[in-house]
C-alpha positions as CSV (number, residue, x, y, z in Angstrom):
1,M,3.3,4.4,-22.5
2,A,6.1,2.0,-21.7
3,Q,8.7,2.9,-19.1
4,G,12.3,1.7,-18.7
5,V,15.6,1.6,-20.5
6,Q,16.1,-1.8,-22.1
7,F,19.3,-3.5,-23.3
8,K,19.1,-6.8,-25.2
9,S,21.9,-9.2,-26.0
10,E,22.4,-11.2,-29.2
11,N,21.3,-14.4,-27.4
12,D,18.0,-12.8,-26.2
13,W,18.9,-11.9,-22.6
14,A,17.2,-8.6,-21.7
15,F,18.1,-6.1,-19.0
16,T,15.7,-3.3,-18.1
17,V,16.1,-0.3,-15.7
18,S,13.0,1.6,-14.6
19,G,11.9,3.7,-11.6
20,Q,10.3,6.7,-10.1
21,L,11.6,9.8,-8.4
22,P,8.9,11.7,-6.5
23,V,9.5,14.8,-4.3
24,F,6.9,16.8,-2.4
25,I,6.6,20.1,-0.6
26,V,4.1,19.6,2.2
27,A,2.6,22.5,4.2
28,S,0.4,21.3,7.1
29,E,-1.3,22.5,10.3
30,H,-1.8,20.0,13.0
31,E,-4.4,20.8,15.6
32,N,-3.6,20.6,19.4
33,F,-0.1,19.4,18.6
34,N,1.8,21.5,21.1
35,T,1.9,20.8,24.8
36,D,-0.2,24.0,25.4
37,G,-2.9,22.7,23.1
38,S,-2.1,25.1,20.2
39,A,-1.7,24.0,16.6
40,Q,1.7,23.4,15.0
41,F,2.5,24.4,11.4
42,G,5.2,22.9,9.3
43,T,6.6,23.0,5.8
44,R,8.7,20.0,4.8
45,I,10.3,18.5,1.6
46,M,9.6,14.8,1.8
47,S,8.8,11.5,0.2
48,G,5.3,10.4,-0.8
49,F,3.5,7.1,-0.5
50,N,6.0,5.6,-2.9
51,P,9.6,6.5,-2.1
52,A,12.1,7.1,-4.8
53,N,12.9,3.7,-6.4
54,I,14.9,2.1,-9.1
55,T,14.0,-1.4,-10.4
56,F,16.3,-3.8,-12.3
57,S,14.8,-6.6,-14.3
58,I,16.8,-9.4,-15.9
59,K,15.0,-11.7,-18.3
60,A,16.5,-15.0,-19.6
61,P,15.8,-16.4,-23.0
62,E,12.6,-18.5,-23.2
63,M,13.2,-22.2,-22.8
64,N,10.7,-25.1,-22.8
65,G,7.8,-22.5,-22.9
66,I,9.0,-20.9,-19.6
67,N,10.1,-17.3,-19.2
68,V,12.3,-16.6,-16.2
69,K,12.9,-13.1,-14.9
70,G,14.8,-11.7,-11.8
71,I,13.4,-8.4,-10.4
72,F,15.3,-6.2,-7.8
73,Q,14.1,-2.9,-6.4
74,I,16.0,-0.4,-4.3
75,N,14.2,2.4,-2.5
76,H,15.3,5.7,-1.0
77,H,13.4,7.8,1.5
78,L,13.7,11.5,1.9
79,Q,14.2,12.0,5.7
80,G,12.9,14.7,8.0
81,P,14.8,17.5,9.8
82,S,18.0,16.9,11.8
83,I,18.9,13.8,9.7
84,Q,21.6,14.7,7.2
85,N,23.0,12.3,4.6
86,E,21.2,9.3,6.2
87,G,18.2,8.9,3.9
88,L,16.9,5.4,4.5
89,F,17.8,2.8,1.7
90,E,15.9,-0.4,1.6
91,G,15.3,-3.3,-0.8
92,R,11.5,-3.9,-1.3
93,I,11.7,-6.5,-4.1
94,A,14.0,-9.4,-4.8
95,D,11.9,-11.7,-6.9
96,I,12.1,-14.7,-9.3
97,Q,9.2,-14.7,-11.7
98,L,8.3,-17.7,-13.8
99,S,5.6,-17.4,-16.5
100,G,4.2,-19.6,-19.2
101,E,0.9,-21.2,-20.3
102,F,0.5,-22.4,-16.6
103,G,0.3,-18.8,-15.4
104,D,2.8,-16.9,-13.2
105,I,4.8,-18.0,-10.1
106,N,6.6,-15.4,-8.0
107,I,9.2,-16.6,-5.5
108,G,11.1,-14.1,-3.3
109,K,10.3,-10.8,-1.7
110,G,7.6,-8.5,-3.1
111,F,4.2,-7.0,-2.7
112,G,1.5,-9.0,-0.9
113,I,-2.0,-9.9,-2.2
114,F,-4.6,-8.9,0.3
115,N,-6.0,-5.4,-0.5
116,S,-3.5,-5.0,-3.4
117,S,-6.2,-4.0,-5.9
118,S,-7.5,-1.5,-3.4
119,I,-4.1,0.1,-3.1
120,A,-4.0,0.9,-6.8
121,D,-5.9,4.1,-6.4
122,A,-5.0,7.2,-8.4
123,G,-4.9,9.6,-5.5
124,S,-2.6,8.4,-2.7
125,G,-1.1,5.9,-5.1
126,M,0.8,8.6,-6.9
127,G,0.8,11.2,-4.1
128,V,1.2,11.6,-0.3
129,G,-2.0,10.7,1.5
130,R,-2.0,10.4,5.3
131,F,1.3,11.2,7.2
132,G,2.3,11.3,10.8
133,G,3.0,14.9,11.7
134,P,4.8,18.1,10.8
135,D,8.2,16.4,10.9
136,A,7.1,13.3,8.9
137,A,10.0,11.3,7.5
138,N,10.3,8.2,5.2
139,A,7.4,7.2,3.0
140,T,3.9,8.3,3.9
141,L,0.9,6.1,4.5
142,G,-1.3,6.9,1.5
143,R,-4.7,5.5,2.5
144,I,-3.3,2.9,4.9
145,G,-5.7,3.2,7.9
146,S,-8.1,5.5,6.0
147,G,-9.2,3.2,3.2
148,Y,-7.2,-0.1,3.1
149,T,-4.9,-2.5,4.9
150,Y,-1.3,-2.4,3.6
151,A,-0.2,-5.4,1.5
152,N,3.4,-4.7,2.5
153,F,6.6,-6.2,1.0
154,N,7.4,-9.7,2.4
155,P,9.1,-12.9,1.4
156,R,6.4,-15.0,-0.2
157,I,5.5,-17.6,-2.8
158,I,2.6,-16.6,-5.1
159,Y,0.8,-18.4,-7.9
160,T,-1.4,-16.5,-10.4
161,T,-3.6,-18.4,-12.9
162,P,-3.7,-17.7,-16.6
163,D,-6.3,-15.2,-17.8
164,F,-9.6,-17.0,-18.4
165,S,-11.6,-14.4,-20.3
166,G,-10.8,-11.7,-17.8
167,F,-10.9,-14.0,-14.7
168,R,-7.7,-14.6,-12.7
169,I,-7.0,-16.0,-9.2
170,K,-3.9,-15.2,-7.2
171,A,-2.9,-17.1,-4.1
172,G,0.2,-17.3,-1.9
173,L,2.0,-18.1,1.2
174,I,3.3,-14.9,2.9
175,N,5.9,-14.8,5.7
176,P,3.7,-14.2,8.9
177,E,3.8,-11.0,10.8
178,K,4.9,-11.6,14.4
179,P,3.3,-9.1,16.8
180,S,5.3,-7.7,19.7
181,G,3.7,-8.2,23.1
182,A,4.2,-7.0,26.7
183,S,7.4,-7.8,28.5
184,G,7.7,-11.5,29.1
185,Q,5.1,-12.6,26.5
186,Q,6.3,-15.3,24.1
187,I,4.7,-15.1,20.7
188,Q,4.7,-17.9,18.1
189,T,3.6,-17.7,14.4
190,A,4.3,-21.3,13.3
191,T,2.9,-21.1,9.7
192,P,2.8,-18.6,6.8
193,R,-0.1,-16.3,6.2
194,L,-2.4,-17.4,3.4
195,E,-3.6,-14.7,1.1
196,A,-5.8,-15.0,-2.0
197,Q,-7.6,-12.7,-4.4
198,A,-9.9,-13.2,-7.5
199,N,-10.1,-10.5,-10.1
200,Y,-12.6,-10.3,-13.0
201,L,-12.0,-7.7,-15.7
202,I,-15.0,-7.0,-17.8
203,D,-14.4,-5.4,-21.2
204,L,-17.0,-2.9,-22.1
205,N,-17.5,-1.1,-25.4
206,S,-16.4,2.2,-23.8
207,G,-14.2,1.0,-21.0
208,T,-13.6,-1.7,-18.4
209,V,-14.9,-2.9,-15.0
210,D,-12.4,-4.6,-12.6
211,L,-14.1,-6.5,-9.8
212,W,-12.2,-8.2,-7.0
213,L,-12.7,-10.3,-3.9
214,G,-10.0,-11.4,-1.5
215,G,-9.1,-12.7,1.9
216,M,-6.3,-13.6,4.3
217,S,-5.7,-15.7,7.4
218,Q,-2.8,-16.2,9.9
219,A,-2.6,-17.9,13.3
220,V,-0.9,-16.3,16.3
221,E,-0.2,-18.1,19.6
222,V,0.7,-16.2,22.8
223,V,2.5,-19.1,24.4
224,S,3.0,-17.4,27.8
225,D,-0.7,-16.7,28.2
226,D,-2.0,-20.0,26.7
227,Y,-4.0,-17.9,24.2
228,S,-4.3,-18.0,20.5
229,Y,-6.1,-15.9,17.9
230,D,-6.3,-15.3,14.1
231,I,-5.2,-12.3,12.0
232,S,-7.8,-12.5,9.2
233,G,-9.9,-10.4,6.8
234,W,-11.8,-10.2,3.5
235,D,-12.2,-7.4,1.0
236,L,-14.1,-6.5,-2.2
237,G,-14.0,-3.7,-4.6
238,A,-14.7,-2.4,-8.1
239,R,-13.0,0.0,-10.5
240,L,-14.9,1.4,-13.5
241,T,-12.9,3.0,-16.3
242,A,-15.0,4.7,-19.0
243,K,-13.1,6.9,-21.5
244,D,-11.8,9.7,-19.3
245,L,-13.7,8.8,-16.1
246,R,-12.5,6.4,-13.4
247,I,-14.5,5.4,-10.4
248,T,-13.1,3.2,-7.6
249,G,-14.8,1.8,-4.5
250,A,-13.3,-0.6,-2.0
251,Y,-14.4,-2.2,1.3
252,S,-12.7,-4.6,3.8
253,E,-13.2,-6.1,7.2
254,T,-10.4,-7.4,9.3
255,Q,-9.9,-9.1,12.7
256,S,-6.7,-8.4,14.7
257,V,-5.7,-5.6,12.2
258,G,-6.7,-2.3,13.8
259,A,-7.8,1.1,12.4
260,D,-4.2,1.8,11.4
261,G,-4.3,-0.8,8.6
262,L,-1.0,-2.4,9.5
263,I,-0.8,-6.2,10.0
264,G,0.6,-7.6,13.2
265,I,2.4,-4.7,14.7
266,S,1.6,-5.1,18.4
267,L,-0.6,-6.9,20.9
268,T,-0.7,-4.2,23.5
269,G,1.2,-0.9,23.2
270,T,-0.4,1.0,20.4
271,G,-4.1,0.5,20.9
272,L,-4.4,0.0,17.2
273,E,-3.2,-3.6,16.7
274,Q,-5.0,-5.6,19.4
275,A,-5.7,-9.3,19.3
276,E,-9.3,-9.9,18.0
277,V,-10.1,-6.2,17.5
278,N,-12.6,-5.8,14.6
279,A,-12.0,-3.1,12.0
280,T,-13.2,-1.9,8.6
281,Q,-11.5,0.1,5.9
282,W,-13.3,1.7,2.9
283,Y,-12.9,4.5,0.4
284,G,-14.4,5.9,-2.8
285,E,-12.6,7.9,-5.5
286,V,-13.5,9.6,-8.7
287,T,-11.0,10.9,-11.3
288,Y,-11.4,12.6,-14.7
289,D,-8.8,13.2,-17.4
290,L,-8.7,16.4,-19.3
291,N,-6.0,16.0,-22.0
292,R,-2.8,16.0,-19.9
293,V,-4.6,16.9,-16.6
294,T,-6.2,14.5,-14.1
295,L,-8.5,15.8,-11.5
296,G,-9.6,13.7,-8.5
297,L,-11.7,13.5,-5.4
298,S,-11.3,10.8,-2.8
299,Y,-12.7,10.1,0.7
300,G,-12.1,7.1,3.0
301,E,-12.3,5.8,6.5
302,G,-10.6,3.3,8.7
303,S,-12.2,2.3,12.0
304,Q,-12.1,-0.2,14.8
305,D,-14.4,-1.3,17.7
306,A,-13.3,-1.4,21.3
307,A,-12.0,-4.9,22.3
308,T,-10.7,-6.5,25.5
309,T,-8.8,-9.8,25.6
310,V,-6.4,-11.5,28.0
311,V,-3.5,-9.6,26.5
312,G,-5.0,-6.1,26.6
313,S,-7.6,-3.6,25.5
314,S,-8.2,-1.4,22.5
315,P,-10.4,1.7,22.2
316,D,-12.9,2.8,19.5
317,I,-10.9,4.6,16.8
318,T,-11.9,6.2,13.5
319,N,-9.6,7.8,10.9
320,E,-11.1,10.0,8.1
321,L,-9.2,11.4,5.1
322,L,-10.6,13.7,2.4
323,M,-8.3,14.4,-0.6
324,V,-8.7,16.6,-3.6
325,F,-5.9,16.1,-6.1
326,S,-4.6,16.9,-9.6
327,R,-1.9,15.5,-11.9
328,Y,-0.4,17.4,-14.8
329,H,1.8,15.6,-17.3
330,V,4.4,18.2,-18.3
331,T,6.1,15.6,-20.5
332,D,5.5,11.9,-21.0
333,N,7.9,11.3,-18.1
334,L,7.5,14.3,-15.8
335,V,4.3,14.9,-13.7
336,L,3.4,17.8,-11.5
337,L,1.1,16.8,-8.5
338,G,-1.1,18.8,-6.3
339,E,-3.1,17.7,-3.2
340,V,-5.3,19.2,-0.6
341,Q,-6.1,17.1,2.5
342,D,-8.4,17.2,5.5
343,F,-7.6,14.5,8.0
344,A,-9.4,13.7,11.3
345,S,-8.6,10.9,13.8
346,D,-9.2,9.6,17.3
347,A,-5.6,8.3,17.4
348,Q,-3.6,11.1,15.7
349,N,-3.8,14.9,15.7
350,N,-6.2,16.3,13.1
351,Y,-4.6,18.2,10.3
352,Q,-5.1,20.1,7.0
353,A,-2.4,20.0,4.3
354,L,-1.5,21.7,1.0
355,I,0.9,19.6,-1.1
356,I,2.8,20.3,-4.3
357,G,5.1,17.7,-5.9
358,M,6.9,16.5,-8.9
359,Q,7.6,12.9,-10.1
360,F,10.0,11.7,-12.8
361,N,9.2,8.3,-14.3
362,F,11.7,6.4,-16.3
């Protein structure tokens, strides 16, 4: 089912507008949240893992076997309480895409590569997933920190090979994340982060199997402490689609990306993004389609081992997220969403949540 409103000129220029508008009602109880140790309950209207977005695509006429497209995306977050008429706007994508027999080249700002196939899950990918607290604002975390590392939107140059009987390789240079340090620390990230991923799509008689293997590497130098380390990781996964059944499993190991699944946030302050801390992310998910209804079950974890370096220490942390969810297609463009969550963490208050939402796709 194609999305988007397309306009085409007589000389073969094409302009397409597409997007998503998700809104959720989230009722949650957060254990030991108040200063007296009692739980706090909250009901909020908020964004999901994907904020509301509108995407503009401008495609030039093909010339010399090359297709050129410009892609721009604007995103809008539904804010929490006490913030009126100040919903955050941001531009996540500003991309030039070249395609032809040579494959695809993307130049500009857009989604990263590492863990990108893992993020394409059916549960949090079209829902809420993990969030920060009863007054959560902006987009939520999905399975970031409880299943995968976030690929994020960064300036980058990416090359994707042509499809060789289901096998494709994607590799790119990504603007490096520059962690913050303690007062007086001087941090240098001299070169881009290298990310790459290979996907092999196997066509079965009754469905498909998508296998992937990826990795990343980035150097960080703490000049003031004469200390250097790497942000690195590898991941693998598989997604089986057979008629109405879909099964996904993903696993990754990272160094200097903590249990929160966010690359390069801090060297010291959070205890989650410590130099040379070792972490793992994994999740499993099963969905089944019944006509216009999708039912799903998903469980995942993110964890890190305690680490001590010259710039600080990090504790053992484990995040666990269990999700039961449903999707009902009222029309081809309007979806009702339901989600029940149980979240447990060493770094965040445990909570349980009941979520009902609606998403308009165009």
